[in-house]
N, C-alpha and C positions, 0 to 999 in steps of 0.2 A: 504494500500500500504506500501511498505517497503522503504520509502524515507523520508529523513529529510532535506527538502529544506528551512525550516524556522527555526529560532532560538526558538525552543520550544521542549518540551519533548515528541516527537512522539515515540510511541512504535515501536519496530522492527517488530511487526506483524500488518497486515492490520487492521485498525479500521473498525467497522461496518459502512456501509453507512447510513447516516441519511436521513430521508425522506424530500423532498422539495415539495412544492405545485404544481409546474409545471411539473416536470419530474419524481418524485417519489424517486430519489436518489440524493445525493450531487454530484456535478460535481467535476472533478479532480482539477480544478483551485480553487475551494472553499475548498477542503480538504487540499490543500497545501498553502492556503492564497496567491495565485498568484495575482499580481496587475491587476486591471480591464482592464488596457490598453493593456494587452497581454493575457487575460483569454481565449478568443476564439481561438487564435492561439495555446495556450498551450493545450487546450482540443482537438483541431483538430489533432495536431501532435502526441499526446499521445493516440488517439483513437485506435492506433495500439500498442499492448503490446506484445513485443517479448522477454520479460524476461524469462529466463529458468534456474534459479539457485535453489539450495537447501537451505532452511533456517530451522534450527532446525530439519533437517531430512525430511522436507516436500518440495516437488517440487512445485515451483510457476507455476500456470496455467495462461498463457497469454490469449490473445483474440483480437478480432477486432470488434469494435463497428460499423463499417461501412461495414461489410463483405457482407451483402445481401442488396438488394434494399429496402426491408421494414425497415431494421435497419438503413440504410442511411436516409430514409424518417423520421423516428422517431427522429433521432439525430438532423436533421435540424429543425423539428417542435418544439422540446424541447427548441431550442434557438431562435425561431421566425425568422428563416432565410428563406426569400422568395427564392424559387428555383424551376426550372423545374426538376422534379424527374422522370427520365427515365433511361434506360440503358446507354445512352451516357453520361448523367450528372453524373451518378455513376462512370463511367470509368474516366471521367475528374477529379472528386474529388479524386479518389484513386491515379491518376497520380500526382496531385498537392501535395498530402500528401507525397508521396514517394520522390518527387523532393525537398520539403522543408526539410524532414528528411535527405536526402543525403547531402544537403547544410550545415545543422547544425552539421552533423557528422564530417565535416572538422574542424580542430582546427581554432579558430577565426583568428589567425595571418597568416593562410595559405589560407583563403577563396578567397582572391583577386588573388591568384596564381593558382587557380584551375578552369580553364575555362570550363571544362566538366560539373561540377556540376552547375556552374553559367548559362551555356547555357541550361541545362536541366530544371532549375527553370524558366528561361525566357520563354521557350517553353510552359511549363505547365501553366504559368501565363497568356498567351494570351487568354485563355478561360474565364478569369475573369476580364474584363476591369474595370478600375476605372476612376473616374472623380474628378477634383479639385474643391472644393466647399468652399466658404467663410462661416464662421459662424456669429452669432450675434455680436461677438466682433471684426469682421474684420479679424480674423485669417483664415488661409487656412488649409484644411485637405483633404486627399484622401478618397473618399467613393465609394461604388459600384455604377455602373450606374443603373438607374432605371430598365432597362430591363435585367440586367445581373444576374448571379447567386449570391445568398447571400454570398457564400463563398469568394467573393471578399473582404469581411471584414477581412478575415484572412490575405490576402496580405496587406491590409491597415495597420493592426497592425504590420506586419513584417517591412513594410516601416517606420512606426513611430519609432520603436526601432532603426532602422538604423539612422534616422534623429536626434535622441537625443543622439546617441552614446552608446547605451546599447545593441545593437544586439550581440556584442561579449560575452555577459553574458548568452545568450541563446545557449545551446550546448547539445550534446548528451553525455551521460555517457560513459567514456572510457572503461568500463568493457565490454568484449565481450559477457558476459552472460546477459547483461542488455539492453542497447540501449534506456534507458529512456531519454526524453528531459527534461532538468531542467534549471531553471533560477538561475544563480550563484549570491548569495547575499553577498559573502565574500568581504571584503574591497579591497583586491588586484585583485579580479576577476580572480583568476588562478586555481580554482577548476577543477579537472579532472573527479571526480565521483559525482553522484547525492547524495551519502551518503558515507562519508569517513569511517564511522563506519561499514557499511555493504559492499558495493561494493569495497571501498578502501581497507579494511582489507582482503577481499577475494583475491584481486589481489596481495597484498603484501605477504600474506601467500603462495600463489601459487609460486610467484617469489622466495621466500626464500627456499621452498622445491626443486625447480628446480636447484637453485644454489648449494645446498648441495647434490643433487643427481648426479651432474656432476662430 
């Protein structure tokens, strides 16, 4: 992938996917060292790759890991998520993914003033009920209901980010050619692009050319 979300020397070219014993390839959350408490959420929202830019003259080819029912079934199985896998469940999952992505596309400081995306997320979330459960330490957490879709865990992670005050760091890259969801690790938490070196530079170069063309 072409993203530098962690402070390391990621290449600008996608690294080969390393094999893992359960699913055969390394998950996105593992490639970018995403904290475990939001790994499932991160993998879910980025299972849709709409990036469409040129890098070193090569067009990025996106994709959708949940495009078909068999692909959806395999994605769930690789993560040990219990779920009813049928056409209705597939449609609900895609609707939830689109609703979360639309919510995260809104700048963090404007999410509370965007009732349309909030309502869309609430409507999609109804299909994935959660229950409050105490753990061995007496703390409370939201978990999927026993009979519900395993994707309820995605919503539980979304809620936990909000509860600890870090949901504002999960956002969509501001580049119109990207749309990747990234976790902003910068100290001020004000990054706009998943990669300043790639998406940021592309946007700045485009703006510079437009100013000098006018």
